[in-house]
C-alpha positions as CSV (number, residue, x, y, z in Angstrom):
1,M,0.0,0.0,0.0
2,R,1.3,3.5,-0.9
3,V,1.9,5.8,2.0
4,D,-0.6,8.3,0.7
5,E,-3.3,5.6,0.9
6,I,-2.5,4.5,4.5
7,G,-4.1,7.3,6.3
8,K,-7.4,6.8,4.5
9,A,-7.2,3.0,5.1
10,I,-6.7,3.5,8.9
11,D,-9.4,6.2,9.0
12,S,-11.8,3.8,7.3
13,M,-11.4,1.4,10.3
14,G,-12.7,4.2,12.5
15,I,-9.3,4.8,14.1
16,F,-7.8,8.2,14.5
17,T,-4.7,8.8,12.4
18,G,-3.3,11.6,14.6
19,G,-4.8,14.3,12.4
20,P,-6.7,14.6,9.1
21,A,-6.3,11.4,7.1
22,E,-5.3,13.4,4.0
23,L,-2.3,14.8,5.9
24,F,-1.1,11.4,7.1
25,E,1.7,11.3,4.5
26,S,2.9,14.9,4.7
27,A,2.8,15.1,8.5
28,G,4.8,11.9,8.8
29,R,7.3,13.0,6.2
30,L,7.7,16.3,7.9
31,Q,8.7,14.6,11.2
32,F,11.2,12.5,9.3
33,Y,12.8,15.4,7.4
34,S,13.0,17.5,10.6
35,L,14.8,14.8,12.5
36,I,17.2,14.2,9.7
37,R,18.0,18.0,9.5
38,E,18.6,18.1,13.3
39,G,21.0,15.1,13.3
40,L,19.2,11.8,13.1
41,C,21.4,9.0,11.8
42,P,20.6,5.4,10.8
43,Y,22.4,4.2,14.0
44,S,20.6,6.6,16.3
45,K,18.4,5.0,19.0
46,L,15.1,6.8,18.7
47,L,12.2,6.9,21.1
48,D,8.9,8.0,19.4
49,I,6.7,9.3,22.3
50,G,3.0,8.9,21.4
51,C,3.8,7.1,18.2
52,G,0.1,6.6,17.4
53,C,-0.5,4.6,14.2
54,L,3.1,5.2,13.1
55,R,2.5,8.3,11.0
56,G,6.2,9.1,11.6
57,G,7.1,5.5,12.3
58,Y,6.4,4.5,8.7
59,W,9.5,6.5,7.6
60,L,11.6,6.1,10.7
61,I,11.4,2.3,11.0
62,R,12.6,1.9,7.5
63,F,15.4,4.4,7.8
64,L,16.9,3.3,11.2
65,D,19.2,0.4,11.7
66,P,17.7,-2.8,13.2
67,G,16.8,-2.4,16.9
68,C,17.0,1.4,16.9
69,Y,13.3,2.3,16.8
70,F,11.2,2.4,20.0
71,G,7.6,3.6,20.3
72,I,5.4,4.3,23.2
73,E,1.6,4.5,22.5
74,P,-1.1,3.9,25.2
75,N,-3.8,3.5,22.5
76,S,-3.2,-0.2,21.7
77,K,-5.9,-0.2,18.9
78,M,-4.3,2.8,17.2
79,L,-0.8,1.3,17.4
80,Q,-2.0,-2.1,16.2
81,A,-3.6,-0.5,13.2
82,G,-0.3,1.2,12.4
83,I,1.7,-2.0,12.7
84,E,-0.7,-3.9,10.4
85,T,-0.9,-1.1,7.8
86,C,2.4,0.8,7.9
87,V,4.9,-2.0,8.2
88,T,5.0,-5.5,6.8
89,P,6.0,-8.6,8.7
90,A,9.2,-8.6,6.7
91,I,10.0,-5.1,7.8
92,V,9.3,-5.9,11.4
93,A,11.5,-8.9,11.3
94,A,14.3,-7.0,9.6
95,K,14.1,-3.8,11.6
96,Q,13.0,-5.2,15.0
97,P,11.1,-2.2,16.3
98,R,9.9,-2.3,19.9
99,F,6.7,-0.9,21.4
100,D,5.1,-0.3,24.7
101,N,1.6,0.8,25.8
102,N,2.4,2.6,29.0
103,D,0.6,5.9,29.6
104,R,3.0,7.2,32.3
105,F,5.7,8.5,30.0
106,D,7.9,5.8,31.5
107,F,11.1,5.8,29.3
108,S,12.8,3.1,31.5
109,I,10.6,0.4,30.1
110,F,13.0,-0.5,27.3
111,G,16.1,-0.7,29.5
112,T,18.2,1.5,27.3
113,N,19.1,5.2,26.7
114,F,18.3,7.1,23.5
115,D,20.0,9.5,21.1
116,V,16.8,11.1,19.8
117,F,13.4,11.6,21.3
118,L,10.4,12.6,19.2
119,A,7.1,14.0,20.6
120,R,5.1,15.4,17.7
121,S,1.8,16.9,18.8
122,I,2.1,15.6,22.3
123,W,2.7,18.8,24.2
124,S,-0.4,20.2,22.4
125,H,-2.5,17.8,24.5
126,A,-0.4,17.3,27.6
127,S,-0.7,18.9,31.0
128,K,2.2,20.7,32.7
129,Q,2.8,17.7,34.9
130,Q,3.0,15.4,31.9
131,I,5.5,17.7,30.2
132,Q,7.5,17.7,33.3
133,M,7.6,13.9,33.3
134,M,8.8,13.9,29.7
135,L,11.5,16.4,30.5
136,D,12.6,14.3,33.5
137,G,12.7,11.2,31.3
138,F,14.7,13.0,28.6
139,A,17.2,14.3,31.2
140,R,17.7,10.8,32.6
141,F,17.6,8.6,29.6
142,S,19.3,10.6,26.8
143,N,22.8,9.7,25.6
144,P,25.5,12.4,25.4
145,G,24.6,14.7,22.5
146,G,21.0,13.5,22.5
147,F,18.1,15.8,21.7
148,L,14.3,15.9,22.0
149,L,12.3,17.3,19.1
150,T,8.8,18.2,20.1
151,S,6.0,20.6,19.1
152,Y,3.7,22.9,21.0
153,L,0.9,25.5,20.5
154,P,2.1,28.8,22.0
155,A,-0.2,30.5,24.6
156,N,-1.3,34.1,24.2
157,F,-3.6,36.6,25.8
158,L,-6.7,35.3,24.0
159,R,-5.7,31.6,24.3
160,P,-4.1,31.2,27.7
161,A,-1.9,28.4,28.9
162,Y,-3.5,25.2,30.1
163,E,-3.5,24.8,33.8
164,G,-5.4,21.5,34.1
165,V,-3.9,18.1,35.2
166,A,-5.4,15.8,32.6
167,W,-4.6,14.9,29.0
168,V,-6.8,16.8,26.5
169,G,-7.8,15.2,23.3
170,R,-8.3,11.7,21.8
171,S,-6.5,8.9,23.7
172,H,-6.9,5.4,24.9
173,Q,-9.4,6.7,27.4
174,G,-11.8,8.6,25.1
175,D,-12.5,10.1,21.6
176,K,-13.2,13.7,22.5
177,A,-11.0,16.0,20.5
178,G,-9.1,18.9,22.1
179,M,-5.8,20.7,22.2
180,V,-4.0,22.9,24.7
181,R,-1.4,25.7,24.8
182,H,1.7,26.4,26.8
183,S,3.8,29.5,27.1
184,R,7.3,29.3,25.8
185,R,8.6,31.1,28.9
186,W,7.2,28.3,31.1
187,L,8.7,25.6,28.9
188,E,12.1,27.4,29.0
189,G,12.0,27.6,32.7
190,E,11.2,23.9,33.2
191,C,14.2,23.1,30.9
192,I,16.5,25.4,32.8
193,R,15.5,23.8,36.1
194,R,16.8,20.4,34.7
195,G,19.9,21.7,33.1
196,L,18.4,21.6,29.6
197,A,18.3,24.2,26.8
198,L,15.3,24.9,24.6
199,Q,15.6,26.3,21.0
200,Q,12.5,27.1,19.0
201,L,13.2,26.2,15.4
202,R,12.7,28.8,12.7
203,E,10.8,26.7,10.2
204,K,7.1,27.5,9.4
205,P,4.7,26.0,11.9
206,F,2.7,23.0,10.8
207,A,-0.9,23.0,11.8
208,G,-0.1,25.9,14.1
209,Q,2.5,24.0,16.1
210,Y,6.1,25.1,16.5
211,W,9.0,22.7,16.7
212,V,11.3,23.1,19.6
213,K,14.6,21.2,20.1
214,I,15.7,20.4,23.6
215,T,19.3,19.5,24.5
216,K,21.3,19.1,27.7
217,G,22.9,22.5,28.5
């Protein structure tokens, strides 16, 4: 199946693709290209946080060396649809991707450290506490020179920062759509507290979300 047909195929199963089905190919390709530009190599160990139905994983699993792709996705139905549609049994056997369904942002589950972390359209649904857990996990489980590429919706006067404690949007617990915003100042402060540095990338936002790259300071 061609990649531009996969989103529609998953959508026809009644499973959320992570965004509009017609953007499945372009959104996944953008993740891949952005990671390449920032330093992803075939031998990089990559953790795809909220990998969903493998919109980015389609490209990443094929590019990375065997045993280098790791995905966390609490929505088991969404992930299984991706595994069945985006990768063939031959690719799984050759590339040996590993997956986990924990919803605690527990990066220790795989028993390894990572060179690259990806969290596309995760902070646009996550609470402050959940973002803090991800930053703690990155600080603890990143290899020297590692980086986290994530995206967020910036808060402003008319659209204030989210102060709730729960995930907002579709998940393994419900189908209600929703998104949240966070201030760049708050994100930078949380990074500084952990000895991390945040850089907002200059590229044009995709679906209103800005890429940020986080490294150890």
